[in-house]
N, C-alpha and C positions, 0 to 999 in steps of 0.2 A: 565439518570444521565446527567447533564450538566457540563462540565469541562471547564476551561477557561486557554486559552494558556498563559502562562506566558510572552510570548514574545509579543504577539500582542494584547492582552486582547480580542480574538475572541471566540466564542465557536461554539462546533457542539453537536447538540442534537443527540443521537443513541439510539434507542431501544435495550433493553437488548439482543435481539435476534441478532441483527445486530452486536453488539459488541462482543458478543460470536462467531459468525461467523468469524468475522475477525480475533479474537485471536486465534480460532483454526486453520485457515490458516497460522498464523504467528508461531504456535506453530509446525505444519507440516514443516515448512520451517526451523524453527530451527534446527528439529530432521534431515532433509535433509543435513545440514551444518554440523552437528556433525558427521553425516555418512561419509560426503566427509572427515572431519578432520581424522578420523579412517582409512579411505583407505590410506590416504596419510602417516599416521603413520605406516601402514603395508606395505608400499611400492607397492601399487596397482599399476596395469597397467595404464598408463597415459590415453588411451583411456577410459577405464571405468570410471576413475574419470572424464573426460570432460564430459562423458555422463550424469554424476550425475549433474556436474555444470549446464549442459544445463537444466535439469529438474528443478534445483532451479531458474534459470533464468525465466523459463516459470510459475513457481509457483508464484514468487515475481509479474511478469507481470499480472498474475491473480487476485492476490491481489489488486495491483494498479488500474487494471479496475474497479473492484467492489468498491474499495473506490471512485474513480473518479466519476462514475456513481451515488453514493449514494451523492456525494458533489453537483454535478449539480443539482440533484432533489429536494435537500434540501437547502443548503446553498446558490447556486447561484440564483436559483429560488427565494428564501426569499428576498434577496439583491436586485434583479432587481425590484420586486414588491414594494420595499421600495424605490426605486429610486436611488439606489448605483450602477450606472452604471460600476464604476471602477472595480467591481467584474469581468467584462469580461475580462480586462488586465490582473486581477491576474489569471484567468481561462486560457487565452493564454499562460502566462508565465509558468504556471504549466504544461500545457500540453508540451511544448516546453522541460522542463526538464526532463520529462518523457520519451521523444521521442530521448534523446541522445544516 
């Protein structure tokens, strides 16, 4: 299913399998965040909370890597083939944001 971005009018076509996989990752991350919130509400030991926070960071990074890889293989390749070389600058900027 194709979705149009309301801000830039671009689209990304994802297979149902890919969409489901990404949503499952996000659902797990959301659960981890809720778990950390519960730990804080129960006054859990700081290092235990920090360990869970680090796990969330790792999960978000894994999500980002998967999405970035898919973006490069689909959108970036498509745009370069269509002569839209500005997609390379967009990709570089996206990677810079991810590496902060």
